[in-house]
N, CA, C and O atoms as a GROMACS GRO file, in nm:
protein
  600
    1MET      N    1   7.849  10.700   4.290
    1MET     CA    2   7.760  10.606   4.211
    1MET      C    3   7.613  10.634   4.247
    1MET      O    4   7.584  10.665   4.363
    2SER      N    5   7.526  10.625   4.157
    2SER     CA    6   7.387  10.642   4.193
    2SER      C    7   7.329  10.505   4.231
    2SER      O    8   7.368  10.400   4.178
    3SER      N    9   7.236  10.511   4.323
    3SER     CA   10   7.181  10.381   4.365
    3SER      C   11   7.060  10.345   4.276
    3SER      O   12   7.001  10.429   4.208
    4SER      N   13   7.028  10.221   4.282
    4SER     CA   14   6.917  10.175   4.201
    4SER      C   15   6.818  10.104   4.300
    4SER      O   16   6.858  10.046   4.402
    5ARG      N   17   6.693  10.111   4.266
    5ARG     CA   18   6.590  10.041   4.342
    5ARG      C   19   6.520   9.950   4.255
    5ARG      O   20   6.486   9.990   4.143
    6GLY      N   21   6.493   9.833   4.292
    6GLY     CA   22   6.423   9.734   4.205
    6GLY      C   23   6.509   9.671   4.107
    6GLY      O   24   6.622   9.714   4.083
    7SER      N   25   6.460   9.571   4.050
    7SER     CA   26   6.545   9.486   3.945
    7SER      C   27   6.557   9.551   3.819
    7SER      O   28   6.649   9.517   3.745
    8GLY      N   29   6.468   9.649   3.780
    8GLY     CA   30   6.472   9.699   3.639
    8GLY      C   31   6.545   9.829   3.630
    8GLY      O   32   6.538   9.894   3.525
    9ALA      N   33   6.614   9.874   3.733
    9ALA     CA   34   6.686  10.000   3.733
    9ALA      C   35   6.825   9.996   3.662
    9ALA      O   36   6.902   9.901   3.676
   10LEU      N   37   6.850  10.095   3.592
   10LEU     CA   38   6.984  10.108   3.524
   10LEU      C   39   7.079  10.184   3.627
   10LEU      O   40   7.039  10.274   3.701
   11ARG      N   41   7.195  10.141   3.623
   11ARG     CA   42   7.299  10.214   3.707
   11ARG      C   43   7.387  10.303   3.619
   11ARG      O   44   7.451  10.262   3.522
   12LEU      N   45   7.384  10.432   3.664
   12LEU     CA   46   7.453  10.533   3.584
   12LEU      C   47   7.550  10.606   3.678
   12LEU      O   48   7.526  10.602   3.799
   13PRO      N   49   7.659  10.673   3.633
   13PRO     CA   50   7.745  10.747   3.722
   13PRO      C   51   7.669  10.858   3.791
   13PRO      O   52   7.567  10.902   3.739
   14ALA      N   53   7.715  10.905   3.906
   14ALA     CA   54   7.655  11.011   3.978
   14ALA      C   55   7.631  11.131   3.894
   14ALA      O   56   7.715  11.160   3.809
   15GLY      N   57   7.526  11.202   3.910
   15GLY     CA   58   7.499  11.320   3.840
   15GLY      C   59   7.437  11.299   3.705
   15GLY      O   60   7.422  11.395   3.630
   16ARG      N   61   7.398  11.168   3.669
   16ARG     CA   62   7.337  11.138   3.546
   16ARG      C   63   7.198  11.093   3.576
   16ARG      O   64   7.164  11.068   3.691
   17TRP      N   65   7.116  11.084   3.475
   17TRP     CA   66   6.979  11.046   3.486
   17TRP      C   67   6.976  10.892   3.503
   17TRP      O   68   7.064  10.822   3.451
   18SER      N   69   6.875  10.840   3.575
   18SER     CA   70   6.859  10.698   3.585
   18SER      C   71   6.725  10.664   3.534
   18SER      O   72   6.638  10.748   3.550
   19VAL      N   73   6.697  10.554   3.477
   19VAL     CA   74   6.573  10.513   3.428
   19VAL      C   75   6.543  10.380   3.495
   19VAL      O   76   6.631  10.293   3.503
   20ARG      N   77   6.422  10.364   3.542
   20ARG     CA   78   6.378  10.243   3.590
   20ARG      C   79   6.264  10.179   3.518
   20ARG      O   80   6.158  10.241   3.502
   21ALA      N   81   6.282  10.056   3.473
   21ALA     CA   82   6.182   9.985   3.395
   21ALA      C   83   6.071   9.942   3.494
   21ALA      O   84   6.102   9.912   3.609
   22ARG      N   85   5.946   9.938   3.452
   22ARG     CA   86   5.842   9.883   3.537
   22ARG      C   87   5.749   9.807   3.445
   22ARG      O   88   5.736   9.829   3.325
   23SER      N   89   5.687   9.714   3.516
   23SER     CA   90   5.590   9.623   3.440
   23SER      C   91   5.464   9.701   3.402
   23SER      O   92   5.406   9.771   3.485
   24THR      N   93   5.424   9.687   3.274
   24THR     CA   94   5.304   9.761   3.237
   24THR      C   95   5.189   9.675   3.201
   24THR      O   96   5.082   9.724   3.163
   25GLY      N   97   5.210   9.542   3.212
   25GLY     CA   98   5.107   9.443   3.191
   25GLY      C   99   5.093   9.415   3.036
   25GLY      O  100   5.172   9.465   2.956
   26PRO      N  101   4.991   9.334   2.999
   26PRO     CA  102   4.980   9.288   2.857
   26PRO      C  103   4.956   9.408   2.760
   26PRO      O  104   5.013   9.411   2.650
   27ALA      N  105   4.875   9.503   2.798
   27ALA     CA  106   4.848   9.623   2.714
   27ALA      C  107   4.976   9.693   2.675
   27ALA      O  108   4.999   9.726   2.559
   28GLY      N  109   5.062   9.716   2.782
   28GLY     CA  110   5.186   9.785   2.758
   28GLY      C  111   5.281   9.704   2.660
   28GLY      O  112   5.345   9.762   2.572
   29ARG      N  113   5.287   9.575   2.681
   29ARG     CA  114   5.367   9.498   2.592
   29ARG      C  115   5.321   9.501   2.446
   29ARG      O  116   5.400   9.500   2.352
   30VAL      N  117   5.187   9.503   2.432
   30VAL     CA  118   5.128   9.511   2.288
   30VAL      C  119   5.161   9.646   2.229
   30VAL      O  120   5.192   9.651   2.110
   31VAL      N  121   5.159   9.754   2.303
   31VAL     CA  122   5.191   9.882   2.249
   31VAL      C  123   5.339   9.887   2.220
   31VAL      O  124   5.379   9.935   2.113
   32ALA      N  125   5.422   9.840   2.310
   32ALA     CA  126   5.570   9.836   2.282
   32ALA      C  127   5.604   9.747   2.173
   32ALA      O  128   5.694   9.783   2.097
   33GLY      N  129   5.542   9.630   2.153
   33GLY     CA  130   5.561   9.548   2.037
   33GLY      C  131   5.526   9.612   1.909
   33GLY      O  132   5.596   9.599   1.808
   34GLY      N  133   5.411   9.686   1.913
   34GLY     CA  134   5.366   9.748   1.788
   34GLY      C  135   5.457   9.864   1.757
   34GLY      O  136   5.487   9.884   1.640
   35LEU      N  137   5.504   9.939   1.852
   35LEU     CA  138   5.598  10.052   1.826
   35LEU      C  139   5.732   9.994   1.771
   35LEU      O  140   5.790  10.052   1.679
   36ALA      N  141   5.781   9.883   1.826
   36ALA     CA  142   5.908   9.825   1.769
   36ALA      C  143   5.883   9.774   1.626
   36ALA      O  144   5.971   9.789   1.541
   37LEU      N  145   5.769   9.717   1.598
   37LEU     CA  146   5.743   9.662   1.464
   37LEU      C  147   5.734   9.779   1.365
   37LEU      O  148   5.781   9.768   1.252
   38GLY      N  149   5.671   9.894   1.408
   38GLY     CA  150   5.648  10.007   1.322
   38GLY      C  151   5.791  10.073   1.298
   38GLY      O  152   5.820  10.115   1.186
   39LEU      N  153   5.866  10.081   1.388
   39LEU     CA  154   6.000  10.134   1.370
   39LEU      C  155   6.090  10.051   1.274
   39LEU      O  156   6.160  10.103   1.187
   40ALA      N  157   6.081   9.916   1.298
   40ALA     CA  158   6.153   9.829   1.212
   40ALA      C  159   6.104   9.834   1.064
   40ALA      O  160   6.185   9.824   0.972
   41VAL      N  161   5.976   9.851   1.043
   41VAL     CA  162   5.919   9.862   0.909
   41VAL      C  163   5.969   9.993   0.839
   41VAL      O  164   6.011   9.996   0.723
   42GLY      N  165   5.958  10.107   0.927
   42GLY     CA  166   5.993  10.229   0.880
   42GLY      C  167   6.142  10.239   0.836
   42GLY      O  168   6.177  10.283   0.727
   43PHE      N  169   6.226  10.194   0.933
   43PHE     CA  170   6.372  10.195   0.890
   43PHE      C  171   6.403  10.102   0.774
   43PHE      O  172   6.490  10.134   0.692
   44GLY      N  173   6.338   9.991   0.763
   44GLY     CA  174   6.353   9.901   0.653
   44GLY      C  175   6.314   9.968   0.518
   44GLY      O  176   6.386   9.952   0.419
   45ALA      N  177   6.197  10.046   0.514
   45ALA     CA  178   6.163  10.110   0.396
   45ALA      C  179   6.261  10.215   0.354
   45ALA      O  180   6.296  10.230   0.237
   46LEU      N  181   6.308  10.294   0.461
   46LEU     CA  182   6.419  10.394   0.430
   46LEU      C  183   6.540  10.320   0.377
   46LEU      O  184   6.591  10.358   0.272
   47ALA      N  185   6.588  10.217   0.443
   47ALA     CA  186   6.710  10.148   0.395
   47ALA      C  187   6.690  10.104   0.248
   47ALA      O  188   6.782  10.112   0.167
   48ALA      N  189   6.570  10.057   0.219
   48ALA     CA  190   6.540  10.005   0.088
   48ALA      C  191   6.555  10.116  -0.017
   48ALA      O  192   6.581  10.087  -0.134
   49GLY      N  193   6.539  10.238   0.023
   49GLY     CA  194   6.552  10.355  -0.073
   49GLY      C  195   6.679  10.418  -0.062
   49GLY      O  196   6.697  10.526  -0.119
   50CYS      N  197   6.781  10.358   0.012
   50CYS     CA  198   6.916  10.408   0.014
   50CYS      C  199   7.001  10.351  -0.094
   50CYS      O  200   6.993  10.233  -0.127
   51SER      N  201   7.084  10.438  -0.151
   51SER     CA  202   7.183  10.392  -0.240
   51SER      C  203   7.296  10.489  -0.250
   51SER      O  204   7.278  10.607  -0.218
   52SER      N  205   7.413  10.444  -0.294
   52SER     CA  206   7.528  10.529  -0.314
   52SER      C  207   7.610  10.498  -0.444
   52SER      O  208   7.722  10.542  -0.466
   53ASP      N  209   7.540  10.416  -0.526
   53ASP     CA  210   7.621  10.361  -0.638
   53ASP      C  211   7.583  10.429  -0.767
   53ASP      O  212   7.628  10.385  -0.873
   54GLY      N  213   7.502  10.535  -0.765
   54GLY     CA  214   7.465  10.606  -0.891
   54GLY      C  215   7.336  10.555  -0.949
   54GLY      O  216   7.295  10.596  -1.058
   55SER      N  217   7.271  10.466  -0.877
   55SER     CA  218   7.135  10.416  -0.922
   55SER      C  219   7.028  10.452  -0.816
   55SER      O  220   7.056  10.487  -0.702
   56GLY      N  221   6.908  10.443  -0.862
   56GLY     CA  222   6.803  10.468  -0.768
   56GLY      C  223   6.802  10.619  -0.710
   56GLY      O  224   6.811  10.716  -0.786
   57ALA      N  225   6.793  10.630  -0.586
   57ALA     CA  226   6.790  10.762  -0.517
   57ALA      C  227   6.922  10.840  -0.539
   57ALA      O  228   6.919  10.962  -0.561
   58ALA      N  229   7.039  10.769  -0.533
   58ALA     CA  230   7.164  10.845  -0.546
   58ALA      C  231   7.170  10.912  -0.688
   58ALA      O  232   7.238  11.014  -0.702
   59ALA      N  233   7.103  10.860  -0.790
   59ALA     CA  234   7.107  10.918  -0.919
   59ALA      C  235   7.028  11.045  -0.923
   59ALA      O  236   7.040  11.126  -1.015
   60ASP      N  237   6.945  11.063  -0.821
   60ASP     CA  238   6.863  11.191  -0.809
   60ASP      C  239   6.947  11.311  -0.753
   60ASP      O  240   6.902  11.426  -0.757
   61VAL      N  241   7.065  11.283  -0.701
   61VAL     CA  242   7.140  11.391  -0.620
   61VAL      C  243   7.263  11.429  -0.709
   61VAL      O  244   7.325  11.343  -0.772
   62ARG      N  245   7.294  11.554  -0.710
   62ARG     CA  246   7.401  11.615  -0.791
   62ARG      C  247   7.464  11.726  -0.699
   62ARG      O  248   7.394  11.816  -0.651
   63ILE      N  249   7.592  11.714  -0.677
   63ILE     CA  250   7.667  11.821  -0.604
   63ILE      C  251   7.706  11.926  -0.710
   63ILE      O  252   7.763  11.894  -0.814
   64THR      N  253   7.669  12.059  -0.678
   64THR     CA  254   7.691  12.161  -0.765
   64THR      C  255   7.816  12.244  -0.727
   64THR      O  256   7.879  12.302  -0.816
   65ASP      N  257   7.854  12.251  -0.600
   65ASP     CA  258   7.972  12.329  -0.559
   65ASP      C  259   8.025  12.267  -0.425
   65ASP      O  260   7.951  12.214  -0.342
   66CYS      N  261   8.163  12.279  -0.413
   66CYS     CA  262   8.230  12.222  -0.292
   66CYS      C  263   8.339  12.325  -0.266
   66CYS      O  264   8.443  12.315  -0.331
   67VAL      N  265   8.326  12.423  -0.179
   67VAL     CA  266   8.418  12.520  -0.153
   67VAL      C  267   8.450  12.547   0.004
   67VAL      O  268   8.381  12.504   0.096
   68ARG      N  269   8.558  12.618   0.016
   68ARG     CA  270   8.594  12.659   0.156
   68ARG      C  271   8.529  12.799   0.179
   68ARG      O  272   8.543  12.892   0.099
   69ASP      N  273   8.460  12.808   0.290
   69ASP     CA  274   8.406  12.941   0.335
   69ASP      C  275   8.513  13.024   0.387
   69ASP      O  276   8.574  12.986   0.488
   70PRO      N  277   8.545  13.139   0.326
   70PRO     CA  278   8.658  13.222   0.377
   70PRO      C  279   8.634  13.277   0.513
   70PRO      O  280   8.730  13.311   0.582
   71ASP      N  281   8.506  13.289   0.558
   71ASP     CA  282   8.483  13.353   0.687
   71ASP      C  283   8.504  13.251   0.799
   71ASP      O  284   8.557  13.290   0.903
   72ASN      N  285   8.466  13.125   0.785
   72ASN     CA  286   8.470  13.030   0.900
   72ASN      C  287   8.560  12.923   0.876
   72ASN      O  288   8.578  12.840   0.964
   73HIS      N  289   8.625  12.914   0.753
   73HIS     CA  290   8.728  12.817   0.711
   73HIS      C  291   8.681  12.677   0.715
   73HIS      O  292   8.759  12.585   0.741
   74ARG      N  293   8.544  12.657   0.689
   74ARG     CA  294   8.484  12.516   0.677
   74ARG      C  295   8.440  12.499   0.534
   74ARG      O  296   8.434  12.591   0.453
   75ALA      N  297   8.411  12.371   0.511
   75ALA     CA  298   8.356  12.336   0.375
   75ALA      C  299   8.210  12.378   0.369
   75ALA      O  300   8.140  12.369   0.470
   76VAL      N  301   8.162  12.424   0.250
   76VAL     CA  302   8.025  12.443   0.219
   76VAL      C  303   7.998  12.362   0.091
   76VAL      O  304   8.068  12.375  -0.010
   77VAL      N  305   7.894  12.280   0.099
   77VAL     CA  306   7.859  12.191  -0.009
   77VAL      C  307   7.724  12.234  -0.059
   77VAL      O  308   7.632  12.245   0.022
   78THR      N  309   7.705  12.258  -0.186
   78THR     CA  310   7.565  12.290  -0.241
   78THR      C  311   7.537  12.183  -0.336
   78THR      O  312   7.629  12.120  -0.388
   79GLY      N  313   7.409  12.158  -0.360
   79GLY     CA  314   7.367  12.048  -0.450
   79GLY      C  315   7.224  12.064  -0.484
   79GLY      O  316   7.155  12.154  -0.436
   80GLU      N  317   7.179  11.968  -0.573
   80GLU     CA  318   7.044  11.969  -0.622
   80GLU      C  319   6.989  11.833  -0.621
   80GLU      O  320   7.063  11.738  -0.648
   81VAL      N  321   6.867  11.817  -0.592
   81VAL     CA  322   6.798  11.684  -0.598
   81VAL      C  323   6.687  11.708  -0.712
   81VAL      O  324   6.615  11.808  -0.717
   82TYR      N  325   6.685  11.604  -0.798
   82TYR     CA  326   6.575  11.591  -0.896
   82TYR      C  327   6.511  11.464  -0.856
   82TYR      O  328   6.573  11.358  -0.852
   83ASN      N  329   6.376  11.478  -0.827
   83ASN     CA  330   6.303  11.364  -0.786
   83ASN      C  331   6.253  11.288  -0.909
   83ASN      O  332   6.151  11.320  -0.968
   84GLY      N  333   6.330  11.186  -0.943
   84GLY     CA  334   6.293  11.104  -1.066
   84GLY      C  335   6.194  10.988  -1.029
   84GLY      O  336   6.172  10.901  -1.114
   85SER      N  337   6.138  10.984  -0.916
   85SER     CA  338   6.044  10.882  -0.883
   85SER      C  339   5.918  10.921  -0.924
   85SER      O  340   5.900  11.035  -0.968
   86SER      N  341   5.821  10.834  -0.913
   86SER     CA  342   5.677  10.871  -0.956
   86SER      C  343   5.598  10.924  -0.828
   86SER      O  344   5.479  10.952  -0.840
   87LYS      N  345   5.657  10.937  -0.717
   87LYS     CA  346   5.591  10.984  -0.594
   87LYS      C  347   5.660  11.100  -0.536
   87LYS      O  348   5.779  11.120  -0.557
   88ARG      N  349   5.582  11.181  -0.459
   88ARG     CA  350   5.641  11.290  -0.383
   88ARG      C  351   5.733  11.225  -0.276
   88ARG      O  352   5.691  11.128  -0.214
   89SER      N  353   5.849  11.271  -0.255
   89SER     CA  354   5.951  11.199  -0.172
   89SER      C  355   6.020  11.288  -0.067
   89SER      O  356   6.032  11.410  -0.085
   90ASN      N  357   6.065  11.225   0.040
   90ASN     CA  358   6.159  11.285   0.127
   90ASN      C  359   6.294  11.231   0.106
   90ASN      O  360   6.305  11.114   0.068
   91TYR      N  361   6.403  11.306   0.126
   91TYR     CA  362   6.539  11.271   0.105
   91TYR      C  363   6.626  11.296   0.219
   91TYR      O  364   6.617  11.400   0.284
   92VAL      N  365   6.714  11.202   0.247
   92VAL     CA  366   6.824  11.228   0.336
   92VAL      C  367   6.956  11.202   0.264
   92VAL      O  368   6.980  11.094   0.211
   93ILE      N  369   7.042  11.307   0.265
   93ILE     CA  370   7.167  11.298   0.181
   93ILE      C  371   7.285  11.313   0.269
   93ILE      O  372   7.290  11.406   0.349
   94GLN      N  373   7.383  11.223   0.258
   94GLN     CA  374   7.511  11.234   0.338
   94GLN      C  375   7.620  11.259   0.228
   94GLN      O  376   7.635  11.186   0.130
   95VAL      N  377   7.691  11.365   0.254
   95VAL     CA  378   7.812  11.407   0.169
   95VAL      C  379   7.939  11.393   0.248
   95VAL      O  380   7.949  11.435   0.363
   96ASP      N  381   8.039  11.331   0.183
   96ASP     CA  382   8.168  11.324   0.248
   96ASP      C  383   8.257  11.433   0.184
   96ASP      O  384   8.253  11.458   0.063
   97VAL      N  385   8.337  11.496   0.269
   97VAL     CA  386   8.431  11.603   0.217
   97VAL      C  387   8.577  11.550   0.240
   97VAL      O  388   8.612  11.497   0.346
   98LYS      N  389   8.654  11.568   0.137
   98LYS     CA  390   8.797  11.527   0.144
   98LYS      C  391   8.883  11.650   0.119
   98LYS      O  392   8.849  11.733   0.035
   99ALA      N  393   8.992  11.661   0.190
   99ALA     CA  394   9.089  11.767   0.167
   99ALA      C  395   9.223  11.703   0.128
   99ALA      O  396   9.282  11.627   0.205
  100ASN      N  397   9.267  11.734   0.012
  100ASN     CA  398   9.396  11.668  -0.036
  100ASN      C  399   9.385  11.518  -0.025
  100ASN      O  400   9.475  11.450   0.024
  101ASP      N  401   9.270  11.467  -0.073
  101ASP     CA  402   9.238  11.322  -0.078
  101ASP      C  403   9.228  11.247   0.053
  101ASP      O  404   9.237  11.124   0.054
  102SER      N  405   9.210  11.320   0.166
  102SER     CA  406   9.178  11.254   0.294
  102SER      C  407   9.043  11.296   0.346
  102SER      O  408   9.016  11.416   0.350
  103LYS      N  409   8.962  11.211   0.384
  103LYS     CA  410   8.829  11.251   0.438
  103LYS      C  411   8.847  11.331   0.566
  103LYS      O  412   8.921  11.292   0.656
  104ILE      N  413   8.779  11.442   0.571
  104ILE     CA  414   8.796  11.523   0.693
  104ILE      C  415   8.666  11.539   0.760
  104ILE      O  416   8.669  11.566   0.880
  105GLU      N  417   8.546  11.526   0.696
  105GLU     CA  418   8.418  11.540   0.758
  105GLU      C  419   8.317  11.497   0.670
  105GLU      O  420   8.341  11.476   0.552
  106SER      N  421   8.188  11.481   0.728
  106SER     CA  422   8.069  11.439   0.652
  106SER      C  423   7.952  11.534   0.699
  106SER      O  424   7.952  11.587   0.811
  107GLY      N  425   7.864  11.549   0.616
  107GLY     CA  426   7.747  11.634   0.659
  107GLY      C  427   7.620  11.578   0.595
  107GLY      O  428   7.627  11.500   0.500
  108LEU      N  429   7.502  11.618   0.648
  108LEU     CA  430   7.379  11.569   0.609
  108LEU      C  431   7.281  11.683   0.573
  108LEU      O  432   7.286  11.792   0.630
  109ALA      N  433   7.189  11.653   0.472
  109ALA     CA  434   7.089  11.745   0.434
  109ALA      C  435   6.959  11.658   0.427
  109ALA      O  436   6.961  11.541   0.388
  110SER      N  437   6.850  11.723   0.466
  110SER     CA  438   6.722  11.658   0.463
  110SER      C  439   6.626  11.744   0.383
  110SER      O  440   6.612  11.864   0.408
  111LEU      N  441   6.559  11.682   0.288
  111LEU     CA  442   6.470  11.756   0.199
  111LEU      C  443   6.329  11.687   0.214
  111LEU      O  444   6.318  11.566   0.201
  112PHE      N  445   6.230  11.761   0.241
  112PHE     CA  446   6.095  11.706   0.257
  112PHE      C  447   5.999  11.742   0.147
  112PHE      O  448   6.002  11.854   0.094
  113LYS      N  449   5.914  11.648   0.112
  113LYS     CA  450   5.808  11.670   0.016
  113LYS      C  451   5.851  11.717  -0.118
  113LYS      O  452   5.792  11.813  -0.168
  114VAL      N  453   5.943  11.661  -0.176
  114VAL     CA  454   5.988  11.699  -0.320
  114VAL      C  455   5.900  11.630  -0.412
  114VAL      O  456   5.901  11.507  -0.420
  115ASN      N  457   5.822  11.705  -0.484
  115ASN     CA  458   5.730  11.654  -0.580
  115ASN      C  459   5.802  11.573  -0.684
  115ASN      O  460   5.920  11.595  -0.715
  116SER      N  461   5.726  11.477  -0.739
  116SER     CA  462   5.770  11.400  -0.854
  116SER      C  463   5.808  11.494  -0.975
  116SER      O  464   5.725  11.572  -1.020
  117GLY      N  465   5.935  11.484  -1.025
  117GLY     CA  466   5.970  11.569  -1.142
  117GLY      C  467   6.013  11.699  -1.094
  117GLY      O  468   6.043  11.780  -1.182
  118ALA      N  469   6.022  11.736  -0.965
  118ALA     CA  470   6.067  11.867  -0.922
  118ALA      C  471   6.212  11.863  -0.884
  118ALA      O  472   6.270  11.757  -0.861
  119ARG      N  473   6.271  11.986  -0.878
  119ARG     CA  474   6.412  11.999  -0.841
  119ARG      C  475   6.409  12.091  -0.710
  119ARG      O  476   6.327  12.182  -0.695
  120LYS      N  477   6.498  12.059  -0.623
  120LYS     CA  478   6.515  12.128  -0.493
  120LYS      C  479   6.670  12.132  -0.465
  120LYS      O  480   6.743  12.035  -0.486
  121THR      N  481   6.714  12.250  -0.416
  121THR     CA  482   6.855  12.270  -0.386
  121THR      C  483   6.871  12.250  -0.231
  121THR      O  484   6.780  12.261  -0.149
  122PHE      N  485   7.003  12.217  -0.204
  122PHE     CA  486   7.039  12.206  -0.061
  122PHE      C  487   7.175  12.257  -0.041
  122PHE      O  488   7.256  12.262  -0.134
  123THR      N  489   7.204  12.298   0.085
  123THR     CA  490   7.331  12.343   0.127
  123THR      C  491   7.376  12.269   0.253
  123THR      O  492   7.299  12.261   0.348
  124ILE      N  493   7.492  12.216   0.258
  124ILE     CA  494   7.543  12.146   0.377
  124ILE      C  495   7.664  12.215   0.429
  124ILE      O  496   7.756  12.237   0.351
  125ARG      N  497   7.672  12.249   0.550
  125ARG     CA  498   7.779  12.312   0.618
  125ARG      C  499   7.834  12.220   0.728
  125ARG      O  500   7.806  12.243   0.845
  126PRO      N  501   7.913  12.112   0.692
  126PRO     CA  502   7.958  12.016   0.788
  126PRO      C  503   8.040  12.080   0.890
  126PRO      O  504   8.118  12.171   0.862
  127VAL      N  505   8.023  12.035   1.012
  127VAL     CA  506   8.103  12.083   1.126
  127VAL      C  507   8.219  11.991   1.144
  127VAL      O  508   8.202  11.871   1.169
  128GLY      N  509   8.337  12.046   1.129
  128GLY     CA  510   8.454  11.952   1.143
  128GLY      C  511   8.579  12.031   1.147
  128GLY      O  512   8.579  12.136   1.211
  129ALA      N  513   8.681  11.995   1.088
  129ALA     CA  514   8.808  12.052   1.090
  129ALA      C  515   8.814  12.183   1.006
  129ALA      O  516   8.740  12.202   0.910
  130ASP      N  517   8.901  12.267   1.044
  130ASP     CA  518   8.919  12.392   0.969
  130ASP      C  519   8.986  12.359   0.836
  130ASP      O  520   9.074  12.272   0.834
  131VAL      N  521   8.952  12.419   0.732
  131VAL     CA  522   9.020  12.388   0.606
  131VAL      C  523   9.116  12.504   0.580
  131VAL      O  524   9.073  12.619   0.572
  132PRO      N  525   9.246  12.475   0.567
  132PRO     CA  526   9.345  12.580   0.542
  132PRO      C  527   9.321  12.634   0.399
  132PRO      O  528   9.277  12.563   0.309
  133SER      N  529   9.352  12.763   0.385
  133SER     CA  530   9.341  12.827   0.257
  133SER      C  531   9.428  12.757   0.152
  133SER      O  532   9.540  12.715   0.178
  134GLY      N  533   9.374  12.748   0.036
  134GLY     CA  534   9.441  12.678  -0.074
  134GLY      C  535   9.434  12.528  -0.081
  134GLY      O  536   9.493  12.465  -0.168
  135THR      N  537   9.357  12.470   0.017
  135THR     CA  538   9.340  12.322   0.019
  135THR      C  539   9.240  12.286  -0.083
  135THR      O  540   9.137  12.350  -0.101
  136LYS      N  541   9.278  12.170  -0.156
  136LYS     CA  542   9.187  12.119  -0.262
  136LYS      C  543   9.078  12.032  -0.191
  136LYS      O  544   9.109  11.933  -0.125
  137LEU      N  545   8.945  12.076  -0.209
  137LEU     CA  546   8.840  12.007  -0.155
  137LEU      C  547   8.773  11.920  -0.262
  137LEU      O  548   8.764  11.959  -0.378
  138THR      N  549   8.729  11.806  -0.222
  138THR     CA  550   8.648  11.708  -0.307
  138THR      C  551   8.534  11.669  -0.223
  138THR      O  552   8.549  11.624  -0.109
  139CYS      N  553   8.407  11.686  -0.284
  139CYS     CA  554   8.281  11.641  -0.210
  139CYS      C  555   8.220  11.536  -0.295
  139CYS      O  556   8.212  11.546  -0.417
  140THR      N  557   8.174  11.424  -0.221
  140THR     CA  558   8.109  11.313  -0.292
  140THR      C  559   7.983  11.280  -0.212
  140THR      O  560   7.978  11.296  -0.090
  141VAL      N  561   7.882  11.234  -0.285
  141VAL     CA  562   7.762  11.178  -0.222
  141VAL      C  563   7.796  11.046  -0.170
  141VAL      O  564   7.835  10.956  -0.244
  142ALA      N  565   7.781  11.032  -0.040
  142ALA     CA  566   7.812  10.902   0.032
  142ALA      C  567   7.688  10.804   0.030
  142ALA      O  568   7.698  10.686  -0.003
  143HIS      N  569   7.573  10.864   0.069
  143HIS     CA  570   7.448  10.785   0.079
  143HIS      C  571   7.330  10.872   0.053
  143HIS      O  572   7.335  10.991   0.081
  144VAL      N  573   7.232  10.819   0.003
  144VAL     CA  574   7.106  10.888  -0.018
  144VAL      C  575   6.986  10.793   0.026
  144VAL      O  576   6.976  10.678  -0.017
  145GLY      N  577   6.905  10.846   0.105
  145GLY     CA  578   6.785  10.777   0.145
  145GLY      C  579   6.667  10.849   0.092
  145GLY      O  580   6.658  10.971   0.107
  146ARG      N  581   6.572  10.779   0.028
  146ARG     CA  582   6.452  10.840  -0.032
  146ARG      C  583   6.338  10.750   0.010
  146ARG      O  584   6.344  10.628  -0.003
  147ILE      N  585   6.230  10.816   0.062
  147ILE     CA  586   6.113  10.750   0.104
  147ILE      C  587   5.989  10.827   0.055
  147ILE      O  588   5.998  10.950   0.051
  148ALA      N  589   5.880  10.770   0.018
  148ALA     CA  590   5.767  10.839  -0.028
  148ALA      C  591   5.716  10.929   0.081
  148ALA      O  592   5.712  10.884   0.196
  149ALA      N  593   5.680  11.044   0.058
  149ALA     CA  594   5.625  11.146   0.149
  149ALA      C  595   5.471  11.126   0.165
  149ALA      O  596   5.398  11.100   0.069
  150GLU      N  597   5.430  11.138   0.285
  150GLU     CA  598   5.288  11.128   0.312
  150GLU      C  599   5.214  11.256   0.269
  150GLU      O  600   5.092  11.266   0.285
   0.00000   0.00000   0.00000
């Protein structure tokens, strides 16, 4: 076991990093509070742009192909995003892959600075189970996050 010094130390198994908290005074608390607030607002805005029900951001995403790669025996998903919003946007897309009606893996794609009215393609190569030859694959859009790009 690793030892800890002071009241703010974390105890971790031997061979692991340990982190010790220290008091930073009022200025440090203001910075930490501002950072926490900024992260909360940012994640809230992204969550507000998330959908998976065919409306909003999810309506912008279309899967064009869902196949087994013969070389590495994994699923390959290709698709397209059409930015139907009025602003240039960033997208995070989660796709679920099913083999014979059982979910075997999920994958993510990130697209940045997609102009309003523009189309952009994506390819997802989820890391997961090998897909046997002849297996029926089905790919579905699980979640889409869209947030205005700076």
